[in-house]
N, C-alpha and C positions, 0 to 999 in steps of 0.2 A: 537957449535957442536950438542947439542941435537936437536935444531931446524932443522939442516941439516939432521940428521938421520930421524926425523919424516917426513920431506919433501920427502926424497928419498923413504922411506918405503911405502908411498902411492902407488907409481908406482910398486915397487917390489911385494907388496902383490897382486896387480891386475894381474901382469904378472904370478905369481905363480898360482893363481886361474885359469887364462886363460889356461895355459899349462895343469894343472891338469884336468880341465873339458874337454878339447879337447881330451886328451888321453883316458879319461873315455868313451866318446862317441865312440871313435875308437874301444875300446875293446868290447863295447856292441854289435857291429855289427857281432862279430865272437864268436865262442865257446871259453870258458875259456882255454881249453887245447891247443888252437892254439897259445897261447902266451907263450913266455919264462917268467919264473918267474922274470926276471930282470926288466920287464916293471912295475910290481907291486911293486918291491922294489923302483923303481924310484918314483912312485906315493906316496908311504909311505914316502920317503925322502922329497917330496914336502910338504906333510902335516906337517911333523915335522919342516921343514924350515919355513913354514908359521907361525906355532905356535911360534917358537923362535923369529922371527922378530916382530910378532904382540905383543908378551908379552914384548919384549924389549921396544916397544913404550908405553905400559901400564906403565912400570917402569918409563920411562922418564916423562910421563904425571903426575904421582903421585909426582915425584921429583920436577917438575916444579910448581906443585900446592902447594908445601911446605908440603906435607904429608909424610915426611920421616919416621914417626912412623909406617907406614903400610908396609914399604919396607921388613922388615924381614918376616912378615906373607905372603906377596905377593911372596917372594922368595921361601918359603916353598911350597906354593900352586903351583907355576910354576914348581918347581922341581918334585912334585908328578904328575902333569899333563903331563909333558914331559916324565916321566918314563912310564906312561900309554900309551901314543901315540906310544912310541918306542916298548914297550914290548907286547902290545896287539896282533899285527899280528904275532909276533914271537911265543908267547905262543900258539895261535890258531893253527899255523902250526905244532907245536910240538905235540899237543894233537891229532889233526886230520890230516889224510893224505890228504883229499880233502876239500878245503876251497873255498867258492865263493869269489875269490880274488877281483873282481871289486867291489862287494858290501861291502866287508871289507874295501877297500880303500876309498869308498864314505863315509862310516860311520866314518872312522878315520879323514877325512878332515872336515866333518861337526862338529864333536866333537871338533876339533882344533879351528874352527871358534867360536863355543860356548864358549870354555874356554877363548879365548881372549876377546870376547865381554862382557861376564859377569864380568870378572875381571875389565874391563873398567867401566861398568855401576854400579855394586853393588858388592863390594868385599865380603861382608857378605853372600849374596846369592850365590856367586861363590864358597865359601868354603863349604857351606852346600850342594850345588849341587854336588860338587866333591866327598863328602862322599857317597852320594846316588849313584853316578856313579860307584864308586868302588864296591858297593854291586851289582849293576845291571850288571857290567861286569863279576862278578863271576857267576851270573846266566846265563849270555850270553854264557859263556864257557861250562856250564853244559847242556843247552837246546839242542844243537845238539845231544848229547849223548842220551838224553831222547827220542828225536824224532826218532832216529835210532833204539833204543833198545826196547822201549815200544810200541809194535805193538798194544797194547790194546787202545792206544790213539784214534784210529779211531773208537772205539766202545763205546765211552763215550758221545755220542751225547746229550742225555737227561740230563746228569750230567752237561755238559757245559751250556745247556739252563737253567736248574733250578738254578744253582749257580749264573749265570750272572743276571737272572731276580731278584733273591732274593737280590743281591747286590744293584740293582737299586731301588727296593722297599724300602729297609731299608733307603737309602738316602732320598727317597721321604717322608718317614714317620718320620725319626729322624734326617735328615741331617741338617747341618748348613746353614742358610739363608745368602747369600752374594750377595749384589746388586740385590735383588729380586729373585735370583735363588738358588735352593738347589743343591749344587754340590759336597759336601764333608762330610766325617766323621772327627771327631777329637778324636783320640784314644791315651790316655796317652800323650797328648800334641802334637801328631804328626798328621798333616792333611793329609788325604788320599782321593783321588778322584776316587771312584770306577768305574765310567764310562770309565776311561782310561783302566783299566784292563779288563773290560767287553768287550771292543772292541775285544780283543784276543779271549775270550770265545765265543763271538758272531760269529766270523769268523769260528771257529771250529764247532759251533752249526749248522750254516747254511750249511757248507761244509758237515757235516754228514747227514743233511736232504736231500740234493740235489745230493749227489755224485752218487747215483744209481737210483734215482727216479724222476729226473726232467722231464722225458718224460711223466709222468702221471700227468694229470691236477689236479686231486684230491690232490695229494701230493704238487703240487705247491700252491694250495689254502691254505693247512694246513700251509706250510712254510710261506706264505705271512701273514696269520693271526697271527702266532707267532711272526714274525718280527714286525708286526704292534703293538703288545702288548709292545714290547721293546720301540719302538718309542714313543708311547703314554705315557708310564711311564716317559720318558725323557721330553716330552712336559709338562706333569703335574708338573715336577720339574722345568720347565722353562729353562732347559738346552738345548736350541734349537740348538746350535752348534753341540753338540754330537748327538742330534736326527737326524740332517741332515746327519752326517757322517754314522750313522747306516743305515739310509734309502738308501743312495747311495751304501753302501757296499752290502746290500741285492740285490738291482736291478742289480748291476754288477755281482754278483755271480750267480744270477738266469739266467741272459743273457748268461753267459759262460756255465753254466750247461745244459741249454736247447738248446742253439744255435739259439734261435728264436728272431729276431729283434723286434717282436711285444711286447715282454715283456719289452724291453728297452724303446720303444716308450711310452708304457703304464706307465712305471715308471716315465719318464720325464713329461708326462702329469699330473700324480698324484702329482708329486712334485710341479709343478706349481700351481695346485689347492690348495695344502696344504700351499704354501707360501702366497697365497691370503687370505686364512682362518686365518693364523697366523697374517697377517697384521691387520685384523679387530678384532681379538680376544685378542691380546696382545698390550698394549699401548707402551711398550718399543720397540717392533718391528716397530711400526709406527714411533716412534722417530728416530730409526736408519735408516729407509728408507728415511725419510725426510732429515736427516743429509747427507746421501749418495747422494741424489739428489741435494742438495744445501749446501755443507759443509761450505762455507764461509758466509752464511746468519746469523749464530749465532756463531761466532768464539770464543766468550768468555764464552759460556755456554754449550748448547747441542752439538755443533759442535767442542768443544775445543780439544777433543782427536784426531779426524780426521784431523782437520786443522793443529794442531801442527805436526802431522805425515807428512802431505803434505808439510808443511814448511821445515821439515827436508830434504825431498827429493829435494825440489827446491834449498835450500841453499847449500846442499852438492855438487850439480852439478855432472858432469860426473866423476870426480876423487876424490871427497870427500874433507873434510876439514882437514883430518888427525886425528888420534886417540887422543882424549883429546881436540881437537880444536873446536868441535861442542857443541851443547847444547841439546843433546837427552834427558837429564833427565827432561826437562820441559814437556815431553810427559807423561801423567799418565800411569802407568803399562808398561813402556817402555821395561823393561827386560822380560816381559811376552808376552802381546798381540801385542806390536808394536816394537819388537826387529828388524824387517827388516828395519824399517825407521831409527833406530839408526845406523844400518850397512850402509845404503845408505848415510846417512848424513856424516859419518866420513870415510868410505871406498870408497864411490862414487857410483853413479847410475850404472856405467858399472860393478862394482864389484857385485852389487845387482843383475843385470841381469845374470851374470855368476853363482851366487848362486842359482837363480831360475832354471837355466839349470842343475846344479848339483842335485838339488832336483828332477827334472824331470828324471834324469838318474837313481835315486833310484827307482822311480815308474816303469820305463821301465825295470830295472833289475829284479824287482819282477814279472812283467808280462811275460817277456821273460822266466824266470825260470818256471812260470806256464805252458807256452807253451811246455816246454821240459819234464815235469814230466808226467809219465804215470799213476801213482796212482791218481784216480779221487778225492779222499778226499783231498790229499795234493795239488793237482792242484787248486782246488777251494779255499783252505785255502790261498795259495800264492796270488791268485787274490784278495781275501778279504783284506789281509794284505797290499798289494801294493796299493789298492784303498783307504784303510783307511789312509795310510801315505799321499797319493797324495791329497785327499780331505782336510786333515788338513792343508797342505801347502797352498792350494788354498784359504781356508777360512782365514788364517792368513795374507798372503801377499796380496791377493785380497782385503780383508777388509781394511788393513792399507794403501793401495795405491788408494782407491776409485773406484776399479773395481766393487766391490759388497758391500752390507751393512756389517757393522761390526758384528761379531758373538762371539768374545771373546774367541778364542782358541789360543793355543801356537804353536810356530814353532818347530817341532820335532828336538831334539838333540841340539838346539841352545838356545831357550828360557829358562828362569828360571821356574822351576816347578818340584818338586821332583817326583810326580807320573808320570808325562808326560815323564820325562827322563828315569825313570825306565822301564816303559812299552815299550817305543820306542826301547830301547836297547834289551829288551826281544824279541820284534817283529823282530829285525834284527837277533837275535839268532835263532828264529824259521825258518826264511828264509834260514839261513845257514844250519839248520838241513834238511830242504826240499831239498836243493841243494845236500847235502851228500846222501840223499836217491836216488836222480836222478843219482848220480855217481855210486851208488850201482846197479841201474838198468842198467846203461851203462856197468859196469863190468860184470853183469850177461849176457847181450847181447853178450859181447865179449867172455865170457866163453862158451856160447851156440854155438857161431860161431866156436870156436876152437874145441869143441866137435863134431860138425857137420863135420868139416874137418877131424878129426880123423876117424869118421865113414865112410866117403867117402874113405879114404885110406884103412881102414879095409875091406870094401866091394870090393874094386878093387882087393885086394889080394884073397879074398874068391872067387870072380868071376873067377879069373885066375885059381884057383885050380879046380873049378867046370868044367871049360872048359877043363882042363887037364885030369879030370876024365871022360870026354866024355859025360857029361849030356846034355840033349836036351835043345835047346834054350827056349822052352816053360817052362821048369822046372826052368831054370835060371831066366826068367822074373818073374815067380810067387814068387820066393825067394826074388828078388829085391823089388817087390811091398810090400811084407810082412816086409822086412827090413826097408823101409822108410815110412811106413804108419803113424807112430807116428810123424815123422818130417813134413809130409804133414798136419797132423791135427794141429800141432803147427803153421805152416805157415798160415793155414786158420784162426785160432783163432787170430793170430797177424794181419791179414788183416782186420778181422771184427772189432778188437779193433781200428785200425787206421781209418777205415771208420767212426766209432762212434765218434772219436776225431776230425774229420775234421771240423764239424760245431763249435766245441768249439775253435779250433785253429783260425777260422775266427773271432769269437767273441773276442778272446784275441787280435787279430790284430786290430780290431775296437777300442777296449779300448786303445790300444797304440796310435792310431791316435787321439782319443778324448782327451786324456790327453796331448798329444803333442800340440794339437791346443789350449787347455785351457792355458797351461803354456806359449805358445808363445803369446797368447792374454794378459796374465799378463804383460809380459815385453813390449809388444806393447802399452799397456795402460800407462805404465810408460813413455815410449818414447813420447807418445802423450801429456801426462801431461807436460813433460819437455819442449817440443817445443811449445805447445799452451798456457799453463797456468803457466809455471814455472816462467817467469819473473814477472807476476802479483802476484803470491803467494809470491815470494821472497821479494817484496817491500811492501807487506801488512803491515799495521801499527801494526798488532798483532804479527808480526815476529821480533819485536824490539830486543829481546835478541840475536838472531843470527846475526842481522845486526851489533850490537855492537861488536860481536866477530870478524866479518870480518874487521871492521874498526880498531880493535885493531892490526890486523896483516898486514893490507894493507893501504897504503896512498891513499886517495880518488883521482881518476883520474881528469884530467883537461878537461874543456869544452871549445872548440874553436869556434870562428865565422868562416864564410865562407872565410874571408881574412886571417885567421890564427891568429888573435888577440885573447887574452885570455878573456873568459867570466866568468870563475870561476876556481879557483885553490886553492890547499891547500899549505900553507906555514908553515914551522916549524921554530920557533925562537931558540935562543941560549939555552934556557932551555929545549928544546925538546917538547914544547907545539905546537900543530897543530891548525892552524886557517884557515878558509875558506874565501878567498878573492874574491870579485866581483868588478872588476875594473870599470865597467860602472854603478854600483849602481842601482838606480831606473829604469834606461832606459830599461834594459833587465830583470827586476825582474820577470815578469810573464812567459815568455817563458823559461828562465833558471831556475827559481825557487829558492828553498832554501834547505839546507841539514839537517835541524833539525826538531824536532816535527813532524816526519812522512814524511817530505819532500814535495816538490811541484815542478811542471814543469819538466824540463829535469833531474834535480837532483833526483827526485823521479822515473820518468819513466825509466831512465837508471841506476838506483841505482845498479842493479845487476851487471852491467858491471863496474861501477865506483868504487865500493868497493871490487871487486874481481880482482885478478891479474892473467894474462895469459902470463906473461913474460916467457922467455925460462928457462929450467931447470938450465942452467948454471948461468943465472942472479939470479935465486932464491937461488942457492947455494952460490953465492957471497954475497947476502944480508944476508943470514943466518950466514955466517962466520963473517960478519961485525955487526951482531946483529941489523940490520936495517929493517925497514918495506919494504914489496914488493911494487913496483909501481903499482897502480891501472890502469885500462884501461882508455884511453882517448876517449872522444866523440867529433866528428867534426860535426858542424852544417852548414846549408846553410844560416844562418842569416847574413844580411849585416849591419855592425855597422853604416855606414853613413846613410842609409835609416832609420834604426831603430831610431837613434838619431834625425834625422830631423823630422820624424813623431811624436815622443814623444814631441819635442819642439813645434811643430805646434799645438798640442792639448793643450799645456800649462796647465793652471789650470782647464780646463774644463774636464768633465768626458766623456769618449768615448773610441773608439778603431780604430785601423788601421791594415789592413791585406794587405800585398803585396806578390804576388806569380808569379812564372813563368808560363805562359799560357800552354806551351807545355809539361812541366815536373811535375808541381805541387809543385816544390821546393818553400818553404816559405822564402822570403827575409826579411820580417819584420812582427812581431807580437807584436803590441803595445797595452797596456791597461792603462788607467788612471782613477782615481788616482792610484799611485803605492806606493811602500814601499822599504826600503833598505834591501835587502836579508841578508846582514851581521848582521843586528840588530834584526832579527826575534825572536831569543831566548829571547832577552831582552824585546821586545814589543809585545810578543805573546798574552798576555791577552788583551792588547789594540786593537790588530788587530781583535781578536775574538769578542770583544765588539763593534767594529765599524760596526754595521749593516747598518748604513746610507750610507756610501760611498762604502763599500764592497771592500776594497783595495786588499784583498786576491784573489778576483774573477778575472780570466782572461776574461775580457769582449770580447776579440777578438774571443775566441773559446767557452766560456761557457755562454756568455751573451745571453739572449733571449729577443728580442725586436720585437714590431710590425714593419714590414718592410716598411709600407706605400707604396708609389708609386713605389719603387724599385721592389715590387712584381708584378708589371704590366709586367715585363719581362716574368713571368710564365703565366699570364693570356693571354698575346698576343701570346705566343707560342701555347697555347691550341687553341686559335681562329684560328690561321694559320693552325694548324694541322687538325682541323675539317672543315676548309673551304679553302683547298689548291688552288682551282682555282678561288675563288671569294673574297678572303680577301681584295683585292684592291678595291672592289666595296663597301666596308663598308662606311656608311655615318651616321652622327648623328648631330642633331642641339642642341648645348649646350647653355642652358640659365643660366648656373652657378649652376644648381641643377637638381636632378632627383627625382621625387616623385613617389613612387611605393609601393602599398600595405600598405599605412599608414606610410611608412618610407621615409626619405629624405637623399639623398647623395649630399653634396655640394662640389664644386670645391674649391681649396685652395684660401683663401681670397675672396671667392664668385666671382671669375673671370668668365666672360662670354666669352667662346671661339668661339661661333658661330658655323657655319657648319664645321665639321671636318671629315676627313677620319681616317683610322687606324694609319697612320704615324703621322698625326697631333695630334691625341688623345694621342699617346705615347710621342711625342716630347714635347708637351705643358702640359703633365701630367694631362689630363682632367679626373677628377674623375667621373663625370656624365656619360661620354661616356664609361668608363671602367666598371662602375656599370651596364650599359646597356648591354655591352658585356658579363659580367658575367651571366646575366639572360638568355642569348642566348645559353650558353654552355650546353653540355650534362654532367650532373654531374658525371655519372659513368666514362665517358671517362676522365673527368678532374681529378677524383680521381686516375685513372690509371697513368696519366701524373705526378701527384704529387708523386705517389709511385716511378715512374721511376726516378724522380729527388731526391729521397732519403729523402723525408719528412716523418715525423712520424716514424723514425727508428734511432737507434744508429749508428752513423758513426764510423766504426771500424778503428780508426786512432791511430797512435803512439803518442798521446797527449791527454790531458784532454779536452773533448768537450761535448757539449749537443746537443740533437737532436732538429730539428725545427718542429713545429706543425702547422697544418692547417686542418680544417675540410671541407669536401665537400661530403654531403650526400643528398639523395633524400628528406629526411624529414626536411631539413633545410628551414627556412623561407626565403622569398625573401630578407628581410633586411640582414640576416646573409650571404646570397650568395653575395649580393652587397658589403658588408663590406669585405668579404674574397677576392673578385676580386680586391680590391684596397689596399690589405695588411693591413686591419684594423680588428676590431672585435677580434676573438680569435686567429688570426694568429700570430705566433712568429717565429723569425728566429735568427740564430747566424750570426755575420758578416762573419765568416769563411765559412759557408754554402752558403751565398750569393756570396761570392768571388768564390767558386767552380762553381756555376751556371754561373756566369759572364765569368769565364775562359773557360767554356764549349762552350759558344756561340762563343768566340774568337777562339776556337780550333776545329772548324768544328763539334761540337756536342760531342766530346770526353771529358768525365769528368775524370780528373786525381786525384789520391789520394794525398792530400796535405801532405807534410812531411818537417820537418826541421832538422832531424837527417840524416846525410849522411854516416857516417861510425863510427866504433868503432876500435880503434887502440891500441895495447898493449903498455905498458910502454917502450918497446924496439923497437917499430916501426913496428910491424907486423900487417897487416890489419886482424882484427878478424871478422868483419861483415860489409857489405856494403848495403846501401839502394838505390835501383834503382827506377826510375820513374815507376809508376804502374797505369795501366788503371783501373778505377773503373767501367766504362761502357760507352756505347754510349747512351747519353740521348736525343739526337735529331739528325735528319738526316742533311746531309750537306746542303741541300736546305733550311731546316727550320732554321739552324744556319745562313745561308747567309741572309735570310730575317730579322732575329733578329738583325744582325749586321747593316743592313741598317737603321733599326729603331733607334738603339742606336747611330748611326752616326748623325741622324737627331736631336737628343737631344742636341748635341754639336753644330751642324751647325746653328740651329735657335731656339732651344728649351730652356728648363730650365737650361741647363749647357752651354749656349752660351759663357759665359766668358772664358771657356777653349779653345775656338777656336783660341785664340791669342797665345797659347803656341808654343814652338819650335818643337812640335811633334803633329801629329793628334791623337785625342782622341775620343773614342766612349763610351757612358755610359748611366746611368740613375740616376736621382736624386730622392729623396723622403723626404717627411715631414710627419712623422708618429705621429699621435695624440696618446697620452697615458694617458690622464686624462679625467675624466667624463665631465668636462666643455669645453673640446675641444679647450682650449686656449694655451695648451702646446704641443710641438711636438719635436721629435728627428729629427736631420738633417742627411740625408743619401746621400751618393754617392757611386756608384759602376761603374767601367768602365775599359777599357783596352787601350793600345797604343803599337805601332802605329796602327791606324785603318786599314791600308792596309796590315800590316804584324804584327799581335799582338805578343808581347813579354812578357809583364807583365800585371797583373790585379791588381787593387787597389780598396779596399773597405773601406769606412770611415763612422763611425757613431759618432756624437757628441750629447750627451744627452741634451734634453731640450734647444736646440739652435735655433729652428725655421726652416728656409728654408734650404733644402739640397743644392740648387743651390747657395745660398749666403754664407753658412758656411762650409759644408762638401766638396763641389766640389773644392774650392780653396786649401784646404789641399791636396787633391788628385793631384791637378795641380802642387803643389810644389814638390810632390814626383816624378811625371812624369818628370818634368823639371830637377830635380837633377839626376835621373837615366840616362836620355838620353843626358845630357850635359857632361858626363864623356869622 
């Protein structure tokens, strides 16, 4: 039952947050008074329901972990927190007639999330923080009264400035050094971070400076200088996160006060310059930027925090692992700087996005309030406080999700941090006070309107009496003008005030747009990470703890071949022990891989799907009631067991690889690598496999092997010659003497064979090295380099499998010997069998290169198709006419050339052989063959390499022939 409750609660918590957030945004669009109080009661109910359900999960988590000793103190804490969430809005409405209801509801929900998350992460911190929150809430209820009653608060500008600056200076001079930064005081054992409180003083200080004088450039310069002093003191303390918040607050308030976009643009430019200076000035800034740019380059050291944060996002997925089912505590400072990642891991990425939107709603609520307040001081203060909150959220969530470099600030109302929670609650109290001032302005407007109506009624009576007394019209008009002169003056003043506010209103609207865009960018970045990098991050070997958690709750899914036979499955014995079974043993070891020690092959590439379960909610509930694991997702491949087994057997004890693909789709039917290993025994023989550097059994030679391609590369060289000589390539002629001497270098034909006079087709069919070396010297090197690029040499092939790129050089500064060697696939040229197969299939497919793939679909344990992989065009790498010429050349190889023995098969074959030298004494060579069939209507492409086996025509071609015969004899 506990598992069932935890399972269901993930979805209920998400639904509650979705409903709450959507209603909040609906209320933001209209005035608070337009809504009946019932809608806010409903929002408060949702916050309380969220807390109750979430805290129930925390109870179950501690019980499941065997921590029954903490249940009593957890119950006391939960009871106190529940009372706070229920009573806070009630007490606020009893004390004050006018409450900013939507902001109060946002605060209540964020506090509820914080209560639940901290109780899950660190109960000791949660208890301490609750005590601070009680004190803060007492202040929160007092602050609006002070804002309304103490009109002198607007006149204490220099006191705010002096006290705030003094606080920062004391920290700089006497503060405690933590991680290289001076952030806090320690008073009587209590740690206090003054910069948090100074944010509020700074907002009031700048509001006082700019409220009435932002139109004077001199005053702007003075305010900018004073703000710069604050920022520089923070920089000197190396509190760069706070320095950035103060800087942005000032620019935002200046822009609103002046209404001049130039100040905003200047501030952005100055901020960028300051960021560059900080990069070169502070080593820890450089480290954070480097980690941000490449978080996975050093995941066990400098990048540990960020990578663990990203691992949490990836592993949690869209709906989260459930409270207590993740491993957020492996992230350092998780309850402080990285609390959002903990939330996303256990509550889900979708919940995290809703939380971002709720935080955006707080910013918008503050800015909308600023737009409605007439008092310039409190208008600017509301802008500063709203921006302060917004920037802190951006720095925390943006840094923890890889959008921006880390800055080390907390997430307001949610993260652990006594000073932060205290000041954030006071900030909300100030905004409530400003709202109440606005409502007083509104009441005053209504009173004036009522008074004006009374005056109108009084004047009408007086006018009637004047008319009855027979006064002249001129006298009546003079009396009317005198009667309304004060009202006209008031109306004029009000018009002037509104005219003055219009630029500020536009500035506030621009701020709303800017922060909306930034917050949207935050969750778009999270979505990008999930879709683009999520799978890779999740299966990263440094994410082992979370993988173990998933495998604890889910049975690893089954991997199937194209004919439905099992390639890998998990079997549970009578004792409940789970074992991974590989029915074909060594035959499929490389493409299927293994599930231990970080994994390999499909087992690693598709691990995210295999060890997660996407079965229906009903199936999950049934499993939970039966206390059984959930069925993981199953992976269906295109691999053909019969062809795979045949190719493996034909390689025998020799080292090599075989790749078989469908020409028109890119589906891989066989991916064979030898020597192989038993994937079921990897854990037992792991050290032996790692020590076996000679045979390299773990390497998938088919996709990761890099070999000199030898004469098979003449496919590329011939293509370039045809491309450069489209009308005259048939006129090519060369007299082969068995060798070509050029520039002190010699290229010899295989076994010193003298081919005599040959044209292009003869050169290709008989694999004349001397002729192709000559062709290589005739080619334009820049154009040849472009062709190589178009064929995807020297770049990583973005495939859903482990692969290595092929390399070849073609530069103007190369020697003639290097060019000749490259033209015949020797020298520095290296290719993988898979890449050669892709090029071969492109020739057969009229120039279209397909993306090779062997994973066709992912299906849930209860049969629902979760993901399908369709044929995908990588690009058109040659024209149809060029492909037609290449096909005729490859047909000639089988008709009368080096692969003539394949002409006797039951299907017509076209291809190219190769014998690639790989030792300095040129006595050893790898045997290659690559080709397709049927020649007239290509269906499959086969590429074979046998290491150190000699002639491709004698060794590799027969293996390919056996594969062709088996496939077409079905």
